N, C-alpha and C positions, 0 to 999 in steps of 0.2 A: 285724384287726390291721394297722396301717399299716407298710409296708416302711421299714426304716431307710435313709436316703440316705447314701451314702458320699461324702465331700467331698475325700478325698485320692486323687490319681491320679499315677502316674509317667509323665511324658511322655518319649518317645524321639525324638530328632531324626532325621528320615529322611535328612538330609544327612551327619551325622558320627557318629550313634549315641549321642551324649551323652544321659544320662538324668538327670532331676531330678524329685523329688517336689514337686508343687504342690497348693495348695488351690484347688478349683474355685469360681467364683462361683456363688451361688444365684439371683441376680437377673438374670443375662444370660449368654449364651454367649460363649466366647472364640474369635473367628474368626482372629485373628493371634496368633502366639507367636514371640518372638525368642529363638533359642537363645543361651544365654550362653557356650557354648564356641566355636561357629563364627561367630556373628553373623547367620546366615541367618534370614529371616522365614519361618515355616512357616504354611501355610494348610491348611484341611481338605481331605481327598480329596473328589472329586466324589461327591455323594450323602450326605455326612456334614454334620452341622450345625455342628460345631466341632472344634477341634484335639484335644480330649480324646476325642471319639468316633473320630477317625482314628488318633491316636498315643499315647493314654493307656491305662493298665491298667484304668481304670474309665470307663464312659460318663458323660456329663454328667448333672447332677441331673434336668433335664426328661425325658431318655430313661429314667433309672432309675425315674421316676414313671410311666412308660408312655406318654410323649408320642411323637409321630412325628418324623421327621427335619426337619420344618419348624418345630419347636417354638421355635427360636431366631431365626427370621427375622421 
């Protein structure tokens, strides 16, 4: 049985703490994310492939499918 991929993730801005639920792309990883509250551009933490893996409540679709952290590069 194939694992269901969750596409909704709540991102938390590391600068101001603002949270927003976003739909993750399935065809690419999101390396940059601009917080709509404070305007800062967020990038993944070192070793993570995307902002969802660093600051989201759910890892990105390639990681959910069992990929490694280089899946988006």
